[in-house]
C-alpha positions as CSV (number, residue, x, y, z in Angstrom):
1,M,1.5,28.1,20.5
2,G,4.7,27.9,22.3
3,K,4.0,24.2,23.2
4,I,3.2,23.4,19.6
5,L,6.7,25.0,18.6
6,L,8.3,22.9,21.2
7,I,6.8,19.6,19.9
8,L,7.6,20.9,16.2
9,Q,11.2,21.5,17.2
10,R,11.6,18.0,18.9
11,E,10.0,16.2,15.9
12,Y,12.1,18.1,13.5
13,L,15.5,17.8,15.3
14,V,15.1,14.2,16.1
15,R,14.7,13.2,12.5
16,V,17.0,15.8,11.0
17,K,19.9,14.5,13.2
18,K,19.5,10.9,12.3
19,K,22.3,9.4,10.1
20,S,19.7,7.8,7.8
21,F,18.3,11.3,7.0
22,I,21.7,12.8,6.3
23,I,22.8,9.8,4.2
24,M,19.6,9.7,2.1
25,T,19.5,13.5,1.8
26,I,23.0,13.4,0.2
27,L,22.7,10.2,-1.8
28,G,19.0,10.7,-2.8
29,P,19.7,12.8,-5.9
30,L,22.7,10.7,-6.9
31,L,20.6,7.4,-6.5
32,I,17.7,8.9,-8.5
33,G,20.0,10.2,-11.3
34,G,22.1,7.0,-11.3
35,L,18.9,5.1,-11.7
36,Y,17.6,7.1,-14.6
37,A,21.0,7.1,-16.2
38,T,21.2,3.4,-16.0
39,V,17.9,3.0,-17.6
40,I,18.6,5.3,-20.4
41,Y,22.0,3.7,-21.0
42,L,20.5,0.2,-21.1
43,A,17.9,1.4,-23.4
44,V,20.1,3.1,-26.0
45,S,23.2,1.1,-25.7
46,E,24.1,-2.1,-27.4
47,G,24.1,-3.8,-24.1
48,G,20.4,-3.0,-23.7
49,S,19.5,-6.3,-25.4
50,D,21.3,-9.4,-26.6
51,K,22.3,-9.7,-30.2
52,R,20.3,-12.2,-32.0
53,T,20.7,-14.1,-35.2
54,I,17.6,-14.9,-37.2
55,A,17.7,-17.2,-40.3
56,F,15.1,-17.1,-43.1
57,I,14.0,-19.4,-45.9
58,D,12.1,-17.5,-48.8
59,E,10.6,-19.9,-51.2
60,S,8.6,-17.1,-52.8
61,G,11.7,-15.1,-53.8
62,L,10.1,-11.9,-52.9
63,F,11.8,-11.1,-49.7
64,N,15.5,-11.9,-50.2
65,N,16.5,-8.4,-49.7
66,T,13.9,-7.4,-47.3
67,F,15.5,-8.0,-44.0
68,E,18.1,-5.5,-42.9
69,S,20.4,-6.3,-40.0
70,G,20.3,-3.8,-37.2
71,R,22.1,-3.2,-33.9
72,N,20.7,-6.2,-32.1
73,L,19.2,-8.3,-34.9
74,T,21.2,-10.1,-37.6
75,F,19.2,-11.7,-40.5
76,I,20.9,-14.4,-42.6
77,P,19.5,-16.8,-45.3
78,A,19.4,-20.4,-44.2
79,V,21.4,-22.7,-46.5
80,A,19.7,-25.9,-45.2
81,S,16.3,-27.4,-45.8
82,L,13.4,-26.3,-43.6
83,E,13.7,-29.5,-41.3
84,Q,17.5,-29.0,-40.9
85,A,17.0,-25.4,-40.2
86,K,14.5,-26.3,-37.4
87,K,17.1,-28.5,-35.8
88,E,19.6,-25.7,-35.9
89,V,17.1,-23.6,-34.0
90,L,16.6,-26.4,-31.4
91,A,20.4,-26.4,-31.1
92,E,20.3,-22.6,-30.5
93,D,22.4,-21.9,-33.5
94,Y,19.7,-19.3,-34.5
95,Y,17.3,-17.3,-32.2
96,A,14.6,-17.9,-34.7
97,L,13.7,-19.1,-38.2
98,I,11.4,-17.4,-40.6
99,Y,9.8,-19.6,-43.2
100,I,8.1,-17.9,-46.2
101,P,6.3,-20.2,-48.7
102,K,5.1,-19.2,-52.0
103,I,2.4,-16.7,-51.3
104,D,0.0,-14.5,-53.1
105,I,0.8,-10.9,-52.2
106,N,-2.8,-9.9,-52.1
107,S,-3.4,-12.5,-49.4
108,P,-0.1,-13.5,-47.8
109,Q,-0.8,-16.6,-45.8
110,G,1.3,-19.3,-44.3
111,I,4.4,-17.3,-43.2
112,R,5.7,-18.9,-40.0
113,M,8.4,-18.1,-37.4
114,Y,10.0,-20.8,-35.4
115,S,12.0,-20.5,-32.2
116,K,13.0,-22.5,-29.1
117,K,11.8,-19.9,-26.7
118,G,9.1,-17.3,-26.9
119,I,9.7,-14.6,-29.5
120,S,9.5,-11.1,-28.1
121,L,7.0,-8.6,-29.4
122,E,9.8,-6.3,-30.5
123,V,11.3,-9.0,-32.9
124,Q,7.9,-10.1,-34.0
125,G,6.9,-6.6,-34.8
126,T,10.2,-5.8,-36.6
127,V,9.7,-8.9,-38.9
128,E,6.1,-8.1,-39.6
129,R,6.8,-4.5,-40.5
130,A,9.7,-5.6,-42.8
131,L,7.4,-8.0,-44.6
132,K,4.6,-5.4,-44.8
133,R,7.0,-2.9,-46.4
134,A,8.3,-5.5,-48.9
135,I,4.7,-6.5,-50.0
136,E,3.6,-2.8,-50.4
137,D,6.6,-2.2,-52.5
138,K,5.9,-5.1,-54.6
139,K,2.2,-3.9,-55.1
140,L,3.5,-0.5,-56.1
141,M,5.9,-1.8,-58.7
142,D,3.1,-4.0,-60.2
143,A,0.8,-0.9,-60.3
144,G,3.5,1.0,-62.1
145,I,4.0,3.5,-59.3
146,D,7.5,4.6,-58.4
147,K,8.2,4.2,-54.8
148,Q,10.6,7.2,-54.8
149,I,7.9,9.4,-55.8
150,L,5.8,8.5,-52.8
151,K,8.9,9.1,-50.5
152,N,9.2,12.5,-52.0
153,I,5.6,13.3,-51.3
154,E,6.0,12.4,-47.6
155,T,6.4,15.6,-45.6
156,N,6.9,16.1,-41.9
157,V,4.9,18.9,-40.4
158,A,5.9,20.6,-37.1
159,I,3.3,22.9,-35.5
160,S,4.2,25.6,-33.0
161,T,1.7,25.9,-30.3
162,L,0.8,29.3,-28.8
163,N,-1.4,30.3,-26.0
164,L,-3.3,33.6,-26.4
165,S,-3.9,35.9,-23.4
166,E,-5.5,39.3,-23.2
167,D,-2.7,40.5,-20.8
168,E,0.3,38.8,-22.3
169,G,-0.7,38.3,-26.0
170,E,0.9,35.3,-27.6
171,K,2.9,33.0,-25.5
172,G,4.6,29.7,-26.5
173,S,3.5,26.4,-25.1
174,S,4.8,22.9,-25.1
175,S,2.3,19.9,-24.4
176,G,5.1,17.5,-23.9
177,T,7.1,19.6,-21.4
178,A,3.8,20.5,-19.6
179,T,2.9,16.8,-19.3
180,A,6.4,15.8,-18.0
181,V,6.6,18.7,-15.4
182,G,3.0,18.3,-14.3
183,F,3.2,14.5,-13.8
184,A,6.6,14.7,-12.0
185,A,5.3,17.3,-9.6
186,A,2.2,15.1,-8.9
187,F,4.3,11.9,-8.5
188,I,6.5,13.8,-5.9
189,I,3.5,14.9,-3.9
190,Y,2.0,11.4,-4.1
191,L,5.1,9.7,-3.0
192,S,5.9,12.3,-0.2
193,I,2.5,12.0,1.3
194,F,2.8,8.3,1.8
195,I,6.4,8.5,3.0
196,Y,6.0,11.4,5.6
197,G,2.4,10.5,6.5
198,V,3.4,7.0,7.5
199,Q,6.3,8.6,9.6
200,V,3.5,10.5,11.5
201,M,1.5,7.4,12.1
202,R,4.4,5.3,13.2
203,G,5.6,8.1,15.6
204,V,2.1,8.2,17.2
205,I,2.0,4.4,17.5
206,E,5.5,4.3,19.0
207,E,4.7,7.0,21.6
208,K,1.4,5.3,22.5
209,T,2.8,1.8,22.9
210,N,5.8,3.1,25.0
211,R,3.4,5.1,27.1
212,I,5.5,8.1,26.6
213,V,2.4,10.0,25.6
214,E,0.9,9.7,29.0
215,V,3.6,11.9,30.3
216,I,3.5,14.4,27.5
217,I,-0.3,14.6,27.5
218,S,-0.1,15.8,31.2
219,S,1.3,19.1,30.1
220,I,0.0,19.7,26.6
221,K,-3.3,19.2,24.9
222,P,-3.7,16.3,22.3
223,F,-4.5,18.7,19.5
224,Q,-1.3,20.6,20.2
225,L,0.7,17.4,20.3
226,M,-0.8,16.2,17.0
227,L,-0.3,19.5,15.2
228,G,3.3,19.9,16.4
229,K,4.1,16.4,15.2
230,I,2.6,16.9,11.9
231,L,4.2,20.3,11.3
232,G,7.6,18.9,12.5
233,I,7.7,16.1,9.9
234,A,6.4,18.5,7.3
235,L,9.5,20.7,7.9
236,V,11.7,17.6,7.6
237,G,10.3,16.9,4.2
238,L,10.7,20.4,3.0
239,T,14.2,20.5,4.3
240,Q,15.1,17.4,2.3
241,F,13.5,18.8,-0.8
242,L,15.3,22.0,-0.5
243,I,18.6,20.3,-0.1
244,W,17.9,18.1,-2.9
245,I,16.9,21.0,-5.3
246,I,20.1,22.9,-4.3
247,F,22.3,19.8,-4.7
248,S,20.7,19.0,-8.1
249,L,21.2,22.5,-9.3
250,L,24.9,22.5,-8.3
251,I,25.5,19.2,-10.0
252,S,23.6,20.2,-13.2
253,T,25.2,23.6,-13.3
254,T,28.7,22.2,-12.8
255,A,28.2,19.4,-15.4
256,L,26.9,21.9,-18.0
257,S,29.9,24.2,-17.3
258,I,32.4,21.5,-17.7
259,L,30.8,19.6,-20.6
260,G,27.9,21.6,-22.0
261,T,29.7,24.4,-23.6
262,D,32.2,22.3,-25.4
263,K,29.6,19.7,-26.4
264,L,27.4,22.4,-27.8
265,Q,30.3,24.0,-29.7
266,D,31.1,20.6,-31.3
267,E,27.6,20.2,-32.4
268,R,27.5,23.6,-33.9
269,V,30.7,22.9,-35.8
270,K,29.3,19.6,-37.1
271,A,26.2,21.3,-38.1
272,A,28.0,24.1,-39.9
273,M,30.0,21.5,-41.9
274,Q,26.8,20.0,-43.4
275,P,26.3,21.4,-46.9
276,N,22.5,21.3,-46.7
277,M,22.2,23.0,-43.3
278,P,20.9,26.7,-43.5
279,A,23.1,29.2,-41.9
280,G,20.5,30.1,-39.4
281,D,20.0,26.5,-38.3
282,Q,23.5,25.7,-37.2
283,V,22.5,24.9,-33.7
284,P,21.1,21.4,-33.6
285,A,17.3,21.1,-33.6
286,M,17.1,19.0,-30.5
287,V,19.0,21.6,-28.3
288,T,16.9,24.4,-29.8
289,N,13.6,22.6,-29.2
290,F,14.6,21.7,-25.6
291,E,15.4,25.3,-24.8
292,S,12.2,26.5,-26.3
293,A,10.1,23.9,-24.5
294,I,11.7,24.8,-21.1
295,A,11.1,28.5,-21.8
296,T,7.3,27.9,-22.0
297,I,7.1,26.6,-18.5
298,N,6.2,29.2,-15.7
299,F,8.5,27.7,-13.1
300,P,7.9,30.4,-10.4
301,L,4.2,29.7,-10.4
302,I,4.7,25.9,-10.6
303,L,7.1,26.0,-7.6
304,S,4.9,28.2,-5.4
305,C,1.8,26.0,-6.3
306,F,3.9,22.9,-5.6
307,L,4.8,24.0,-2.2
308,F,1.3,24.9,-1.3
309,Y,-0.3,21.7,-2.5
310,F,2.6,19.6,-1.1
311,L,1.9,21.2,2.4
312,G,-1.9,21.0,2.0
313,G,-2.0,17.5,0.8
314,Y,0.5,16.4,3.4
315,L,-1.2,18.1,6.3
316,I,-4.7,16.6,5.4
317,Y,-3.5,13.1,5.0
318,S,-1.1,13.4,7.9
319,A,-3.9,14.4,10.2
320,L,-5.7,11.2,9.1
321,F,-2.7,9.1,9.5
322,A,-2.2,10.5,13.0
323,A,-5.7,9.6,13.8
324,I,-5.2,6.0,12.7
325,G,-2.1,5.8,14.7
326,A,-4.0,7.0,17.7
327,A,-6.8,4.4,17.2
328,A,-4.4,1.4,16.7
329,D,-2.1,-0.3,19.0
330,S,0.3,-1.7,16.3
331,E,0.9,-1.2,12.6
332,T,-1.0,-4.4,12.0
333,D,-4.1,-2.9,13.3
334,T,-3.7,0.1,11.1
335,Q,-4.3,-1.8,7.8
336,Q,-8.2,-1.7,8.2
337,F,-8.1,2.0,8.3
338,M,-5.4,3.0,5.9
339,F,-6.8,1.7,2.7
340,P,-10.2,3.7,2.8
341,I,-8.4,7.0,3.4
342,T,-5.7,6.4,0.8
343,I,-8.3,5.6,-2.0
344,P,-8.7,9.2,-3.0
345,L,-4.9,9.6,-3.2
346,I,-4.4,6.5,-5.2
347,L,-7.4,7.2,-7.4
348,S,-6.2,10.7,-8.2
349,F,-2.8,9.5,-9.2
350,V,-4.4,6.8,-11.5
351,L,-6.7,9.4,-13.0
352,A,-4.0,11.9,-13.6
353,Q,-3.0,10.2,-16.9
354,F,-6.6,10.9,-18.1
355,V,-6.5,14.4,-16.8
356,I,-3.3,15.1,-18.8
357,Q,-5.2,14.1,-21.9
358,N,-8.0,16.7,-21.2
359,P,-6.9,19.1,-18.4
360,D,-9.8,21.4,-18.9
361,G,-12.5,18.7,-18.8
362,S,-15.2,18.4,-16.2
363,M,-13.5,15.5,-14.5
364,A,-10.2,17.4,-14.1
365,F,-12.2,20.5,-12.8
366,W,-14.1,18.6,-10.1
367,L,-11.1,16.5,-9.0
368,S,-9.0,19.6,-8.6
369,M,-11.6,21.1,-6.3
370,I,-12.0,18.2,-4.0
371,P,-9.5,18.5,-1.1
372,L,-8.4,14.9,-1.0
373,T,-7.7,14.8,-4.7
374,S,-6.7,18.4,-5.6
375,P,-3.0,18.2,-4.5
376,I,-2.4,15.6,-7.4
377,I,-4.8,16.7,-10.0
378,M,-4.1,20.4,-9.8
379,M,-0.4,19.9,-10.1
380,V,-1.0,18.1,-13.2
381,R,-3.2,20.8,-14.7
382,I,-1.2,23.9,-13.7
383,P,1.5,23.5,-16.4
384,F,-1.2,23.6,-19.0
385,G,-2.7,26.8,-17.7
386,V,-5.4,27.2,-15.1
387,P,-7.8,30.1,-14.8
388,P,-6.8,32.1,-11.7
389,I,-10.4,31.9,-10.3
390,E,-10.2,28.0,-10.4
391,L,-6.7,28.0,-8.8
392,V,-7.9,30.3,-6.0
393,A,-11.1,28.2,-5.5
394,S,-9.1,25.0,-5.3
395,M,-6.7,26.6,-2.8
396,V,-9.5,27.9,-0.6
397,L,-11.3,24.5,-0.6
398,L,-8.0,22.7,0.2
399,L,-7.6,25.0,3.3
400,G,-11.1,24.4,4.3
401,G,-10.7,20.7,3.9
402,F,-7.6,20.8,6.0
403,L,-9.4,22.6,8.8
404,G,-12.4,20.2,8.7
405,I,-10.4,17.1,8.4
406,T,-7.9,18.2,11.1
407,W,-10.9,18.9,13.5
408,V,-12.3,15.4,12.9
409,A,-8.8,13.8,13.2
410,A,-8.1,15.7,16.4
411,R,-11.2,14.5,18.1
412,I,-10.3,10.9,17.2
413,Y,-6.7,11.5,18.3
414,R,-7.7,13.0,21.8
415,V,-9.5,9.7,22.7
416,G,-7.5,7.1,20.9
417,I,-4.2,8.3,22.1
418,L,-4.9,7.0,25.7
419,M,-7.0,3.9,24.6
420,Y,-5.1,0.6,25.0
421,G,-5.9,-3.0,24.3
422,K,-9.3,-2.3,22.5
423,K,-10.2,-3.3,19.0
424,V,-11.6,-0.2,17.3
425,N,-14.0,-0.2,14.4
426,Y,-15.6,2.6,12.4
427,K,-18.7,2.8,14.6
428,E,-16.3,3.4,17.6
429,L,-14.5,6.1,15.7
430,A,-17.7,7.8,15.0
431,K,-18.5,7.9,18.8
432,W,-15.0,9.4,19.5
433,V,-15.8,12.3,17.1
434,L,-19.0,13.1,18.9
435,Y,-17.6,12.7,22.5
436,K,-17.7,15.9,24.6
437,V,-14.5,16.2,26.6
């Protein structure tokens, strides 16, 4: 055990003391936050897309007041003939030209849209929806139906979802928040397994090619060396995650203390000034809904399960990566072995979107029991609520899978770590597993 701790300490300190680790640990949350902030800003700001001017010619006379200019689209009637308007489009005076001939509203045909370049789906959809609404309004008027009556009939219905439990009674739930939390946790595990697992493989290859392992192996067993390396890099990942969590909490807490209270107070004042706002609903609905949704998530359970499945998934795949590194002489030689062992990981991440839609289905259940897929699938299911017996069974199987896979990987590692210059195939790996040393 002492030798494993020495290897663990070495692997941990070597990586933690690197400047790249320190820089990325500090800048990681800022870069990720900045990336998402940039995406959100570009999506909601006026700079998110170019302003475009679209001309239209309406020979039917039905759509003159149909097109409403928005933030990024401006509609203007074309004063020229159709042929002249086409030339203006070619000269890029307009982004596009809508031509509406005399049509039958029961079978609107012949509407065309001209542009010099391809028309985006967003613009095409906007125009089609505007024409659809105008034709429907015309049909309602012809039928003697007041459109305002239909608008008054439209009613938005919001349903509060509650989970029933014999122990806790009724408990609020939020499918949207559960989906976001589960998918985010699964994505972090998926990404971390690849990042830190590849670090294990590269470390093994580096020691093997530099012949350092020949010196190390004289005083320590191959299994101890492999286990110490895997656990050391696992602690590096946990250290980075812990710093990121603390750093993110400090940033968010500071930002809320500086801006949050004043912003919320301003929203409350604005809400109170609205004459139709009930006295009990002065706090904006968005803020209230967000707080209610967050309150439905059992974060202590999710965090503890995240740590367990992160470690379990990482240890399983890192053992396989270490075995691959021992069997290969360079990273180029690892490609033939990497894809087969990463198929379950990639498959589980792809299928996670279907599991979210039915977290209690048979596919979700069995994938959350298989050790190679359970770290991703179970983390997707947990925010929706998983029976304790299923959670315990998944954890036990994950531990059993780790022990079995580590045993196989160690037998490959003990032979491959001292094997040089030989092209290894799957048949050779099977022989290594069965060798008696």
